[in-house]
C-alpha positions in Angstrom: 110.7 -93.6 170.0 110.4 -91.4 166.8 108.3 -94.1 165.1 106.0 -94.1 168.2 105.4 -90.3 168.1 104.8 -90.5 164.3 102.1 -93.1 164.7 100.4 -91.1 167.4 100.5 -88.0 165.2 98.9 -90.0 162.3 96.0 -91.1 164.6 95.3 -87.7 166.0 95.3 -85.8 162.7 92.3 -87.7 161.1 90.3 -87.4 164.3 90.6 -83.6 164.1 91.4 -83.5 167.8 93.3 -80.3 167.8 93.7 -79.9 171.6 95.0 -83.4 172.0 97.3 -82.9 169.0 98.6 -79.6 170.5 99.2 -81.3 173.8 101.1 -84.0 171.9 103.2 -81.3 170.0 104.1 -79.5 173.2 105.1 -82.9 174.8 107.3 -83.6 171.8 108.9 -80.2 172.0 109.5 -80.6 175.7 111.0 -84.0 175.0 113.3 -82.6 172.3 114.4 -79.7 174.6 115.1 -82.1 177.5 117.1 -84.3 175.1 119.1 -81.3 173.9 119.7 -80.2 177.5 120.9 -83.6 178.6 123.2 -83.8 175.5 124.6 -80.4 176.4 125.1 -81.4 180.0 126.9 -84.6 178.8 129.0 -82.5 176.5 129.9 -80.0 179.3 130.6 -82.9 181.6 132.9 -84.6 179.1 134.6 -81.3 178.3 135.1 -80.6 182.0 136.6 -84.1 182.5 138.9 -83.6 179.5 140.0 -80.2 180.9 140.6 -81.8 184.3 142.6 -84.6 182.8 144.7 -82.1 180.7 145.3 -80.0 183.8 146.3 -83.0 185.9 148.7 -83.9 183.1 150.1 -80.4 183.1 150.5 -80.5 186.9 152.4 -83.8 186.6 154.7 -82.1 184.1 155.0 -79.0 186.3 156.2 -81.3 189.1 158.9 -82.6 186.9 159.8 -79.1 185.7 160.1 -77.8 189.2 162.2 -80.8 190.3 164.5 -80.2 187.4 164.8 -76.5 188.2 165.6 -77.3 191.8 168.4 -79.6 190.8 169.8 -77.1 188.4 169.5 -74.3 191.0 171.5 -76.4 193.5 174.3 -76.9 191.0 174.4 -73.2 190.2 174.6 -72.3 193.9 177.5 -74.7 194.1 179.2 -72.6 191.4 178.3 -69.4 193.2 179.9 -70.8 196.4 183.2 -71.3 194.6 183.1 -67.9 193.0 182.1 -66.2 196.3 185.1 -67.6 198.1 187.7 -66.9 195.3 186.4 -63.4 194.6 186.4 -62.4 198.3 190.0 -63.6 198.6 190.9 -61.0 195.9 188.7 -58.2 197.1 189.9 -58.6 200.7 193.6 -58.8 199.7 193.7 -62.2 201.3 195.6 -64.0 198.5 199.1 -63.6 197.1 200.8 -64.6 193.9 202.3 -67.6 195.7 198.8 -68.8 196.7 197.7 -69.1 193.1 199.8 -72.3 192.9 199.5 -72.8 189.1 195.7 -72.2 189.2 196.2 -69.2 186.9 193.2 -69.8 184.7 190.7 -70.4 187.6 191.5 -67.0 189.0 191.9 -65.1 185.7 188.5 -66.3 184.4 186.6 -66.2 187.7 184.6 -63.1 186.8 183.9 -64.0 183.2 183.0 -67.7 183.1 179.4 -67.1 184.0 177.1 -70.1 184.5 173.5 -69.0 183.6 170.4 -70.5 185.1 167.4 -69.8 183.0 164.6 -71.7 184.7 162.5 -74.0 182.6 159.1 -72.5 182.5 157.2 -74.0 179.5 154.7 -75.9 181.7 154.2 -73.0 184.1 153.4 -70.7 181.3 150.8 -73.2 180.0 149.2 -73.4 183.4 149.1 -69.7 183.8 147.1 -69.4 180.6 144.6 -72.0 181.9 144.2 -70.9 185.5 140.4 -71.0 185.3 140.8 -74.8 184.9 142.9 -75.2 188.0 141.4 -77.8 190.3 139.4 -76.4 193.2 141.9 -77.9 195.7 144.6 -75.7 194.2 142.7 -72.5 193.5 144.4 -70.9 196.5 147.7 -71.2 194.6 146.7 -68.9 191.8 148.5 -65.9 193.3 151.4 -68.0 194.3 151.8 -69.3 190.7 151.8 -65.7 189.4 154.4 -64.9 192.0 156.5 -67.8 190.9 156.3 -66.4 187.4 157.6 -63.1 188.8 160.4 -64.9 190.6 161.4 -66.5 187.3 161.6 -63.1 185.7 163.8 -61.9 188.6 166.2 -64.8 188.1 166.3 -64.1 184.3 167.1 -60.5 184.9 169.8 -61.4 187.3 171.3 -63.9 184.8 171.2 -61.2 182.1 172.9 -58.7 184.5 175.8 -61.1 185.3 176.1 -62.2 181.7 176.4 -58.5 180.6 179.1 -57.9 183.3 181.0 -60.9 181.9 180.6 -60.0 178.3 181.8 -56.4 178.9 185.0 -57.8 180.5 185.5 -60.4 177.8 185.2 -57.7 175.1 187.7 -55.5 177.0 190.2 -58.2 177.3 189.9 -59.2 173.6 190.6 -55.6 172.6 193.3 -54.7 175.1 195.3 -57.8 176.1 197.7 -58.6 173.3 198.7 -62.0 174.8 195.1 -63.3 175.3 195.1 -65.5 172.3 198.0 -67.5 173.7 195.8 -68.9 176.5 194.0 -71.2 174.1 197.0 -73.5 173.9 198.7 -72.9 177.2 199.7 -74.6 180.4 201.6 -73.1 183.4 204.5 -75.5 182.7 204.9 -74.5 179.1 205.2 -70.8 179.3 206.4 -69.2 182.6 206.6 -65.8 181.0 202.9 -65.9 180.2 202.3 -67.0 183.8 203.9 -63.7 184.9 201.7 -61.7 182.6 198.6 -63.3 184.0 199.7 -62.6 187.6 200.5 -59.1 186.7 197.0 -58.5 185.3 195.4 -60.2 188.4 197.4 -58.3 191.0 198.4 -55.1 189.4 195.7 -54.1 187.1 192.9 -52.3 189.1 190.3 -53.2 186.5 190.6 -56.9 187.5 189.4 -56.2 191.1 186.9 -53.6 189.9 185.2 -56.1 187.6 185.3 -58.8 190.3 183.6 -56.3 192.8 180.9 -55.5 190.2 180.3 -59.2 189.5 180.3 -60.2 193.2 177.9 -57.4 194.1 175.4 -58.5 191.5 175.8 -62.2 192.4 175.8 -61.9 196.2 173.2 -59.2 196.6 170.8 -60.2 193.9 171.4 -63.6 192.3 172.0 -65.7 195.4 169.2 -64.2 197.6 166.7 -64.3 194.8 167.6 -67.9 193.9 167.1 -68.9 197.6 163.6 -67.3 197.5 162.8 -69.1 194.3 163.9 -72.4 195.6 161.7 -72.0 198.7 158.7 -71.1 196.4 159.3 -74.1 194.1 159.5 -76.5 197.1 156.3 -75.1 198.5 154.5 -75.6 195.1 156.0 -79.0 194.8 154.5 -80.0 198.1 151.0 -78.7 197.2 151.0 -80.3 193.7 152.4 -83.6 195.0 149.7 -83.6 197.8 147.0 -83.2 195.1 148.4 -85.7 192.6 149.5 -88.3 195.2 147.4 -87.7 198.4 148.5 -91.0 199.9 152.2 -90.1 199.6 154.3 -87.7 201.7 156.4 -85.4 199.7 159.9 -84.5 201.0 162.3 -82.5 199.0 165.9 -83.9 199.0 169.0 -82.3 197.6 170.5 -83.9 194.5 172.0 -87.3 195.5 175.6 -86.3 194.9 175.3 -83.5 197.5 173.1 -85.4 200.0 174.3 -86.3 203.5 172.9 -86.9 207.1 171.7 -83.5 208.3 171.8 -84.7 211.9 175.6 -84.1 211.7 175.0 -80.4 211.8 171.7 -79.9 213.7 171.9 -78.6 217.2 172.5 -75.5 219.3 175.2 -73.0 218.0 177.0 -70.2 219.7 177.3 -67.4 217.1 180.3 -65.1 217.6 182.6 -62.9 215.6 186.2 -62.0 216.1 189.1 -60.3 214.3 191.5 -63.0 213.4 191.6 -66.6 214.6 191.8 -67.5 218.3 192.4 -64.2 220.1 190.5 -62.3 222.7 188.8 -59.8 220.4 185.5 -61.7 220.5 181.9 -60.4 220.0 179.1 -62.6 221.3 176.2 -62.6 218.8 173.8 -64.9 220.6 172.7 -68.5 219.9 170.8 -70.3 217.2 169.3 -73.8 217.0 169.6 -75.5 213.6 167.0 -78.3 213.2 165.9 -80.7 210.5 162.4 -80.8 209.2 161.4 -83.1 206.4 165.0 -83.4 205.0 165.6 -79.6 205.2 167.6 -77.4 207.6 165.9 -74.6 209.5 166.4 -72.1 212.3 164.1 -69.7 214.1 164.6 -65.9 214.0 164.6 -65.6 217.8 166.4 -67.6 220.5 165.3 -67.5 224.2 168.6 -67.4 226.3 166.8 -68.1 229.6 165.2 -71.4 228.3 168.0 -72.2 225.8 165.5 -72.8 223.0 163.9 -71.1 220.0 160.9 -69.0 220.7 157.9 -71.2 220.1 155.8 -70.1 217.2 158.4 -67.7 215.9 159.3 -67.5 212.2 160.9 -70.6 210.8 163.8 -69.7 208.4 165.5 -72.2 206.0 169.2 -72.7 205.5 170.2 -74.1 202.1 172.4 -77.1 202.6 174.8 -77.3 199.6 176.9 -80.3 200.7 178.6 -81.7 203.8 181.0 -78.8 203.9 178.9 -75.7 203.2 175.5 -74.2 203.8 173.9 -70.9 202.9 172.5 -68.8 205.7 169.1 -67.1 205.4 171.0 -63.8 204.7 172.6 -65.4 201.6 176.0 -65.9 203.3 178.0 -69.0 202.2 179.0 -70.7 205.5 181.9 -73.1 205.2 182.7 -76.0 207.6 186.2 -75.2 209.0 186.2 -77.6 212.0 184.7 -81.0 212.6 186.0 -83.5 215.2 184.9 -85.1 218.5 184.8 -81.7 220.2 182.3 -80.2 217.8 181.6 -78.4 214.6 182.3 -74.8 213.5 180.9 -73.0 210.4 182.6 -69.8 209.2 181.7 -66.9 207.1 185.0 -65.2 206.2 184.6 -61.4 205.8 187.2 -58.8 205.0 189.5 -57.3 207.6 189.5 -60.7 209.3 186.2 -60.0 211.0 185.0 -63.5 210.5 181.6 -64.9 211.7 181.5 -68.3 213.4 178.8 -70.7 214.3 180.2 -73.2 216.8 178.1 -76.1 217.9 177.7 -76.3 221.7 175.0 -79.0 222.0 
């Protein structure tokens, strides 16, 4: 092509045909400009395709990151469940020295052996710095991704708060408990005298309960509710990202395999009631709920219609976190424990202080 235009130029110059030469020059310029524009378009197209490929790779990595965070959050909630029950036994004066039954260390360390959950966020941070390259199908998620970032910050703050409560108590014990060093090489069978010192600290030192109350308040009122909100957000993003990356597959979040069981065992209509102490007439009817399964998760509605014995259609759907076959977490962040299961039905219990327990008894 270049040789062709060079030959044309050589023929036109000797002929002194300026107008034809000018026309030729303009045509050559136009051709060069068009060629540059096409090259730029190709470069832009290739750059865009590269950015899309990189974003799809990051979204695939984000899916793995979210799945890992969900598994870790489930295990942390399992630990919170154990702490919640033990701490409330002490705060409600519902445990005696005899009940400890050689589990001295478990009770002594319950407020200091903090299990942190720092969410993995490397891929999320990368995506947040490249939001302008987010695929058009996911642009509606920009605000949600920023909210997820804020949720991660909340969880980190909660972790730091619990860690500080634990560290403060660890420092206090190190400075003020003369026998603390003996616990590194100790068993209840070896040193009965040390057992008595531990029990004395647990049941007679007011600092022990004060610290447990501080830890429980931060855990139950901040860490658990915020972690439930974060889990729901991560599942929602997983659904959107999975639908984009694998449009022909249906995503369904499942709990980690070791905690998984058939949810149909606990779905149904529940009578909710509260009473002081077990099996007496001091009963308070608190209405009914229907627990139902949706895509491998457990939900209820916020309103129940007593006349029709069903949830109000179109009402807000609220998730319950299923921890395992013996415990769930209500939308309020209460750990509900399975206390009864046989051919007559199922009962879930939230044990409060003053024996004012809350029960969910399956009636259908």
